[in-house]
C-alpha positions, 0 to 999 in steps of 0.5 A: 489478447489472450489471457496469458499475454495480458498483463496482471496488476496484483493490488495490495491493500492497506492496513485495515483495508481489503481487496475490494478497496481496488474495485474502482481501479480494476474497473478503470484498467479493464482495457489494459490489464487484469487486476487481482486484489487479495485480502491479506491475512487478518483482513477481509475474508481472512480476519480470523487469523490473529497473527499478521506479519510482513513475511506472511503477506510476502508469502501470499504475494509469492503464491500469486506470482507462482500461480500467474507466473506466465504473466507479465506481473505488476505489483501495486502496493498501497501503504501496508501493501507496499510494505508487503511488496517490499517484504516480498522483494527482499524474500523472493527477488524481482525476477517475477516482477515487471514493475513496482508501483508504491502508492504513498508508503515510506520504506521506514515508517518509524522515525529515529535520529537518523531518519525523519521521513517516516509517519509525519507526526514524528512517530518513533518507536516509543509511540508504538505501544501507545498505538497498540493500546488504542487499537486493543481498546476498540478498533471501531473507535481508533479505526475512525481516527485512522479513516479521517487521517487517510484522506487529504480533507475532512470533506473527502473523508466524510464523502467516503463515510457513506460508502461501503468501504467505510463499513468494511474498514470498521469491520475489523478485529483488534488482535490482527490490527494490532499484530499487523501494525507491530510488524509494519512498524519494524519495516525498513527497506531503505537499502532495498529501495536504493538497489531495486533493478525493476522499474518503479513508480512512486505515487505519492499523495501531495496532500498526504497527512501521513507522510511528509512532501520530502519523502517524494524527493527521497525516492527521486534521489534513490531510485535507480530505475524509477520515477515519482509522481505527486498527485494533487488533491490526494492524501494517503489514498490517492487511488480513491481520492483522485481515481481518474489521474491514478488510473491514467498513471498506472496505465501509462506505466504498465504500457511502457513496461509491457 
């Protein structure tokens, strides 16, 4: 298969992470597609950029879809990466996209009187300033809390603390992390989800501490051209916690829509 005929997966990382969080997944998908996993602004190689908005991340995705416009492109968005994909689709449409994979993310993270499927703790608009205060007072300390909440069990979280990914996660700066969080909390892509025409697969952590199990039910009811898979034994990072199952699901989705 020539490069131009091989599918391309653009893997979009979560808040505080970077593209290398998809290295293992990329190795597992070598036989069926190429994987590009950029660092978003404010993260990794671009952590010197202090203002981070979802519209900026959408522009980054668009640059890649233009660069690889001859390829059959799939977007995989993990957490904030899914929010960036939603922002891209709202801004540029789905014409360049063969399919969207959503990894444990809500279309609206904030809860309110009409929506209780945001962050599972009941997180609301009045909580945002408190979080920003924690971030600004020291990412290393707050980042450890976020890391622990990411995984299904404390044992899994501790296992990954011996990994370079943990060091990478803590190696962030307060201002871009706060800016990204503020923009992320303004997201409301519910209307977009209801009207998406491209194929969609929502990959939800069955044991996620970040979102309720009912969010998967919401996606099942709202997706016009999509399906949902609940990954047992996974929290908010299924591609890290259940890598073989996750890779198999991604493989099946790409092969089905190529």
